[in-house]
C-alpha positions in Angstrom: 155.5 -82.8 -108.7 158.7 -84.2 -106.9 159.2 -87.9 -106.9 161.1 -89.6 -104.0 162.0 -93.0 -105.3 165.7 -92.2 -104.9 165.5 -91.9 -101.0 166.4 -95.2 -99.4 164.3 -95.0 -96.2 160.7 -93.9 -96.1 158.5 -93.4 -92.9 154.7 -93.2 -93.5 152.0 -91.6 -91.5 148.9 -93.8 -91.5 145.6 -91.8 -91.1 145.2 -89.5 -94.1 148.3 -90.8 -95.9 147.4 -94.5 -96.2 144.0 -95.0 -94.7 141.4 -92.4 -95.5 139.8 -90.8 -92.5 137.2 -88.1 -91.6 137.5 -86.8 -88.2 134.2 -84.9 -88.5 132.3 -88.2 -88.7 133.5 -89.1 -85.1 132.3 -85.6 -84.1 128.9 -86.2 -85.6 128.8 -89.7 -84.1 129.6 -88.5 -80.7 126.8 -85.8 -81.0 124.3 -88.5 -82.0 125.1 -90.6 -78.9 124.6 -87.5 -76.6 127.9 -85.6 -76.5 126.6 -82.1 -76.4 129.8 -80.0 -76.3 131.6 -81.0 -79.4 134.3 -78.5 -78.5 135.5 -81.1 -76.1 136.9 -83.2 -79.0 139.0 -80.5 -80.4 140.3 -79.2 -77.0 141.1 -82.7 -75.7 143.7 -83.2 -78.4 145.9 -80.5 -76.6 148.6 -81.6 -74.4 147.5 -83.6 -71.4 143.9 -83.7 -72.8 141.7 -86.8 -73.1 142.7 -87.7 -76.5 146.3 -86.8 -76.2 146.6 -89.1 -73.1 144.9 -91.9 -75.0 147.2 -91.7 -78.1 150.3 -91.7 -75.6 149.0 -94.7 -73.9 148.7 -92.9 -70.7 145.0 -93.6 -70.4 143.6 -97.0 -71.2 140.5 -97.6 -73.4 138.4 -98.1 -70.2 139.6 -94.7 -68.8 138.9 -93.0 -72.0 135.3 -94.4 -72.1 134.9 -93.4 -68.4 135.9 -89.8 -69.2 133.7 -89.7 -72.3 130.6 -90.9 -70.2 131.1 -87.7 -68.0 130.0 -85.6 -70.9 127.0 -87.7 -71.9 123.9 -87.5 -69.9 122.3 -90.9 -71.0 123.7 -94.3 -70.3 126.0 -95.4 -73.1 127.7 -98.8 -73.8 131.4 -99.3 -74.5 130.3 -100.4 -77.9 128.5 -97.2 -78.7 131.5 -95.1 -77.7 133.9 -97.2 -79.7 131.6 -97.1 -82.8 131.4 -93.3 -82.4 135.1 -93.0 -82.1 135.9 -95.4 -84.9 133.4 -93.9 -87.4 136.3 -91.6 -88.6 138.1 -94.6 -90.0 137.2 -95.0 -93.6 139.0 -97.2 -96.3 142.5 -98.2 -97.1 142.7 -98.3 -101.0 144.2 -101.4 -102.4 146.4 -99.2 -104.7 148.2 -97.9 -101.7 149.0 -101.3 -100.4 150.3 -102.2 -103.9 152.5 -99.0 -103.7 154.0 -100.3 -100.4 154.5 -103.8 -101.8 156.4 -102.3 -104.7 158.5 -99.9 -102.7 159.5 -102.6 -100.2 161.5 -104.2 -102.9 163.9 -101.4 -103.0 163.5 -99.3 -99.8 163.3 -99.6 -96.2 159.7 -98.9 -95.1 158.4 -97.8 -91.7 155.1 -96.6 -90.3 154.8 -93.8 -87.6 151.3 -93.0 -86.5 149.6 -91.1 -83.7 146.9 -93.6 -82.9 145.3 -95.3 -79.9 144.4 -98.8 -78.9 140.7 -98.5 -79.8 141.5 -97.2 -83.4 144.4 -99.6 -83.8 142.3 -102.6 -83.0 139.5 -101.4 -85.2 141.6 -100.7 -88.4 143.8 -103.7 -88.1 140.7 -105.9 -88.1 139.1 -103.9 -91.1 142.2 -104.2 -93.2 142.4 -108.0 -92.5 138.8 -108.5 -93.4 138.9 -106.2 -96.4 142.3 -107.1 -97.9 143.2 -110.3 -96.2 146.6 -109.0 -95.1 148.3 -107.7 -92.0 149.3 -104.0 -92.2 152.6 -104.7 -90.3 153.8 -107.1 -93.1 154.3 -104.1 -95.3 157.0 -102.5 -93.0 160.1 -103.4 -91.4 158.6 -102.0 -88.3 155.5 -100.0 -87.4 155.6 -97.5 -84.6 152.4 -96.3 -82.8 152.2 -93.4 -80.3 150.2 -95.2 -77.8 153.0 -97.9 -77.5 155.9 -95.2 -77.5 154.4 -92.8 -75.0 155.1 -90.0 -77.5 153.0 -88.2 -80.1 154.0 -86.3 -83.2 155.1 -83.5 -83.6 157.4 -84.1 -80.5 160.9 -84.3 -82.1 161.8 -87.0 -79.7 159.4 -89.6 -81.5 161.3 -89.1 -84.8 164.7 -89.3 -83.3 163.7 -92.4 -81.3 162.7 -94.2 -84.6 165.8 -93.0 -86.4 168.0 -94.2 -83.5 166.1 -97.6 -83.2 166.4 -98.4 -86.9 169.9 -97.0 -87.4 168.7 -94.6 -90.0 170.5 -91.4 -91.3 168.0 -88.6 -91.0 169.1 -87.1 -94.3 168.6 -90.4 -96.2 165.0 -90.7 -94.7 161.7 -89.3 -96.0 158.7 -88.7 -93.7 155.3 -88.3 -95.3 152.4 -86.8 -93.2 149.2 -84.8 -94.0 149.6 -82.5 -91.0 152.2 -79.5 -91.4 153.1 -79.6 -87.8 154.2 -83.2 -87.9 156.2 -82.6 -91.2 158.0 -79.7 -89.4 158.7 -81.9 -86.4 160.5 -84.4 -88.7 162.3 -81.7 -90.4 163.5 -80.4 -87.0 165.6 -83.6 -86.6 167.0 -83.4 -90.0 164.8 -85.6 -91.9 163.3 -85.0 -95.4 159.6 -84.5 -95.1 156.7 -84.1 -97.5 153.5 -82.5 -96.5 150.6 -84.4 -98.3 148.0 -81.8 -99.3 144.9 -83.8 -99.1 142.7 -80.7 -99.5 144.2 -80.2 -103.0 143.7 -83.7 -103.9 147.3 -84.9 -103.5 147.7 -88.6 -102.5 150.6 -90.8 -101.7 150.3 -92.4 -105.1 151.5 -89.0 -106.7 154.9 -89.1 -104.8 156.6 -92.1 -106.5 157.3 -93.3 -110.0 155.6 -96.7 -110.4 156.4 -99.6 -112.7 
């Protein structure tokens, strides 16, 4: 397997690459609180859908909860909706933080994640409680779709990060577990690696470690 230690700039995806996630858990949890049509969850990730708007910061957390309630017949609290939505967030293995800590000594590291304010709040708290650290400390800068008004794989989100950080595309590696996002990065000239989670690949496999 190719190792990427020689590339000076590395941009990491978050969910799937660093933090383990299981989107099916969110589907199951929404069903448990009364969301009958689970097809809604997949369809709403499409452009201008409910989740798409949330991850672009177009919709607020309150607007998101309001729209979810339209599809649930019983009364549900904000907490129930958030718990269902956040159930897909699993763990961030300590070894991956150690990898970031090591790489930061010799590389410029950045984070680029499609996320939303509800998930962001939950996993920032979870990482602090579990590891006693702030995720942002491992990167020069961390970029989140809900703050940028853009989502991967829109080529503009990659070019924006490159421009803001003064990075040369050909000297920059992007790592993601979704092939569409990898192709988006390649479309602006970046090197990119598709992390094949289904075949057991992890981010730890991509670098030689001391």
